[in-house]
N, C-alpha and C positions, 0 to 999 in steps of 0.2 A: 383825709383818708384815714380810716379805721385799720389800726395795726390789729393782727390775728397773731397769738404766739402759740404754736403747736408743739406742745411738748410732750416726749415719749419716753416713756421708760420699759425695758423687758428684761431684767436681770436673769442673768445664764441658768442659777437656779432653780427658775421655775417655771411653768409650762409657757410655753410660745406662742405670742398673738400675732396676727396679720396686722401690724402697725404700719406696716409701708402702705399696705393697700388702705388702707384707713384715711394715712395723710394723703396720699395718692387722689383719692376721691375726694376729698374735702379743695384741693387745689382745682381739680377740675370742674367741682361745681361752681365755683368763684371766676373759674379763668369762662366759663362759657355764661356769666353772668352780664347781662345789658349794663349795669353801673361797675363793671369790674374794676374798674379805676377809681376806686373809690377804697379798695380793700390792696391791703398790702400782708403778705403771710410770710411769717419768720419762723422757722424750723429750728427744732434743736433737740438731739437724738441724745440717748443714754444718757438722760438726767441725771446727775448727780445734784444732793442736796444744794452744793454750794452752786452749781447750775443754775440751780432755779431761782435763786438768789438774784443772780448777776442777772440773767435771763430778763428778770419782771423791770430789773434796775436800769438796764440798758436799750431795751425793746420800749418800754413805754407803753403797754399795748392798751386796746378796748375790750377786747377779747382773749383770754386765756383758755385752751383748749388741751386738757391732758389725754392722752390715749396711754393704757398700761393695766397694771393690775392694782386692788385698792384689798384691804383686808380689814374691813369694817372698825371696830372702835381703835385697832393701834394705828391705822393711818394710809397713809399710801406707800406703795412699792415703788422706790427710787431705787439708784445703783451706788455703791462703793466705787473706790479708785479698781478693788478686782472686776467687775461690773456682777456684783451679788448684791442681793437684797439688802438697802439701807430703809426703814420705814423714817416716813416724814410724819411725825404726830400729828393729829387732831390741831391739838392747841397749838401747837407749832404755825402751822397752817395759817389756822384762823389769825393769826399774829402778826404773820407775814403780809396777809392780805389786808390785813387792816393797816398796811403803810401804804397802801393804795385805792383807799377809801374815794371816792368822787374821780379816781383817775379811770380804773378799769371798771366797766359794765356789765360784763358778765362772764362765768366760769363755767365752763363745760367739764366736769369731770366722767369721762366716759371709761369709768372702771367698776369692777365688782365691788358692790356694798360700800359705795362710797357718800350714802346719803348722810351719815354723821358729819362727814366734812365738809358735805353742802350745805349744811344748816348752821355749823360752824362758821364758815365763810360767811353765810348771810348776812351775819352779822353786819357784815362791812361792807360787802357787796351786792348792788342790788337783785342781778338774776344769776340764778345758782344753779344748773344741772348735776344731778346726781343717779344714783341707781341704787334701787332699795333691795337691791339680792343679784347672781349672779349674773352676768349678760355674755353671750355667745358673741364670738368674732362677727357671725354674719349678720345680728341683731344690731350689735354694736356699729357697724358699717353702715347699715340701713340708713339707722338714727343718724350719724351721722351727713348722710348724702342728704336726705329731707332736711336736714337743720341748715345745713350752708346753701342749697337750693334756695330756702325759704330768703336767707336774708340777703342772696346774692339779689334776690327782686325786690328785694326794700320791706319786705315783713318785719313786724316787731319780733322783739326777742318772744315773748308770747306765743307768736303766731309759728315762729321757728319751730319753738317745741312742740307744738303740737302738728306741723308737718314730720316734723321727725318721727313722730309714735305712728302717724298714720303712712308713713313711709315702711315701718317695720310690721305694722298691719298689711297692707296690699302684698307684701312677700307672703304672705301667710305664714310668719312666725308669731307664735305663741308668748310673744315676749314687750310687747307694747305697754304692757303696766309698770316695766321696771325702769325707764327712765323717771325720773322726779327733777321737781322744779320750785324752787322755792324764788318768789321775785315778790316787790315791791315798785309802784309806781310813783313817780316824783314829779315835782312840779315839772312842765317843759324849759324853764330856766335854770341855766347851769347854775352850779354851787355857788361861784364867784356873783352871777348875777343876783341871786337868793340873797347874798349876804349885803350886796351893796344896796338893792331895793330896801331891805331890812334896816341899813342905818340912813337911808335917807326919806323913809315913810316917816309921819309924825306920829307918837305915841299914842295911843287911846285908851280909854278904859272898856270899850266894848269886848262884850266875849264871842262877837261873832266869829266864825271862820269860814273864809271864802272859799268853796270849794271848785268853782267852774266859772269860767267865765266866755263871754263870746262877743269879740269888737264888732263893731258896725259894720252892715251888709255881708259880714262871715257866713255863710252857711253850712263852712264846717265845723262842728260843737269840738270842743277842747275836752279831752278825758280825763281827770284827774282821779286817780282810784289807787284800790291795792290790791295787790295777787301775792296767794300765798297757796303754795301747792303744799299738799300733805308729803312730798317725795315719792308718787309714784304714779302710775303710766300714762295717764290723760292729763290735760294741763291744766294749770291754775290760772284762771283770768280775774282781771280783779272788774272792772267793768261798773265804775261810778256812773251814775244817771247824768247825761251830758244836760245843757243847758242851752238853747239857741237863741239868740235874741237879735232884733234889725233896730234897737236901739245903740245907745252909743257904749254902753254897757249893760250886761243884763248877769245878775250875780245868784248864785243858790247859797244860803247863808243855811249855818247849823247853829243853834241853839242850844247853850249848857244846859239851859234848865228848861224842863217838861213845864207845859203848860198847865194852871191852874188845877183843872178837873184833871189831871194826868198825874199817876205817882211814877216817879222816876226809880226802875228797879237799879237792884245793886248788879255789881260784877258778879256776884257769887250766881244771883237768880238766874242772869245772864247766859250763864255756862251751864244751868240746869236744864233753862230754855233749849237751850241747843243739844243737849243729852239725851232730851224728850223726842227731838226731833231726829235723832240717830236712832235711838231705839225705833220708834217708828217706821223709819226707812230700812232698817235691817230686816225688822219683822214682818215686812209686807212680802210676801210669797207671790203675790202678781204682779211686782215691778221686774221687767229686765233687766238680765243683768248688768249689759251692759251701762243700762241707766242707773240703776243702782250701784253701781261701783264707781261711775263719774261722780253722782251727786255727793256718794259718802266721801269723795278724797277730798272736794270744796267744804264740805262740812267738817273735816277732820284739819283743815287748815285754819277755818275760820273758830274752832273751840281752842287749837293750838294758839293762838293768836288772844284770844278772849281771855285765855287761862293765866297770859302774861302778868310778870308785875306790872306793867306800865302797855297795856293794851293800844296797839294801832287800830281806831274804830273805822277808819276809812278801808283799812287792807282787812279785817273781818267783815265787813259790811260788801265788798267788794265780791270776795268768795260765794258769800250768804246770797250774793245776787245773783253768781252764775248759776249755784245750787236751785235757786227758785225756777230760774229758766229751766233747767233741764228737769225737773218734776214737772212742771207747768204743761210739757210736750206728751204726758200721760195722763194730762186731765179728761180726756173725753176718749179714751180708750175702754173705760167700763164704769161701772156706776161705782165700785167699791176704790179705784185708783182715783176717779173724782173726787172721792168720800177721803182719799188720804191727803190731796194736794189740799182740800178745805181747812182741813184738820192741821197743816204743815203750816198752812197761809194765818190760821191765827194767832200761831207761834211767834211767824214772822211778827206780824202786827203788832205784838208786845214787846219785841225788841227792837223794833224802829224806836222808839222811846229812848231806850238805854242808849242808841246809836246815834240818835238825836238827828234822824230822817222825820221825813212825813210818815203816818201810818198808812199811807199807801203807796209807799215806795216799793211796795213787793207785791201790790194789788195786779190785778190783770192790765 
């Protein structure tokens, strides 16, 4: 059973929000779910700083949902003993959630300007939703309804995020680009299982990295990949290439070195290539607005990851793959859009070398 901890705070010295309705809608969404017995909801109102700490320790939730006010770089608005604003800083939130790494699966910060906190918490928690600007009551509630409807239907956190954004769109509310997601995929093994496997497996000098495997006669591929959203409205899926096999085991391996006839590009060159794509997409006037925005979000997430000190290439590749899938949809709309995709594909083929994938990984 997954525990969902819903935290709400609406200090009396700032504007009132319809938090009771948001919580009620979340409860209703999971109550009508077919697999509702798999979830337990714990609510905590008028959250103070000490209440936040205690709730996480006592509840040990898999999902944490915060609804209330955010204030950008200064933190989330909790309450003090008098019911007035007491800010929880970004740094303190990240430190606190870091103590629950491997326990909490997803954090939803349904509060204005909570993007900064989402990024910080994502250092420790795999899936974190935040908001990149103000979000109205109606949009926040609609996002929550869609998110938890999908969760109750057994969908992944990425799908829950997308359904939440779609729910805002379906209501005709122009705020579907406000919810944002930072995410990464891990192996299907638990943390403890991974540790156990690492301890029991013999050491090897091989530089191969196994990305995916499929058991004998298993028609459902496993996906190992990365997701990273540039914290904006659409979703950031990963989408590493799946491998299916009818043998005892089939694996796809990444070599750390390029073949003899290929030069391994540097990290900076990879960044420059991604920036070239960004410039091309931004400057292409014929690209539909939605297509441009979604592709640029995935691209921004990839750039962010590649620019980090220790980039997760699987994570970056997952987002690039999603961007490529979006741009490929405009391939046949006109000669100019086809030309855009072909030019982008040439750059993606160069990036494949740095990411360690076959050159046709981003191909047709």
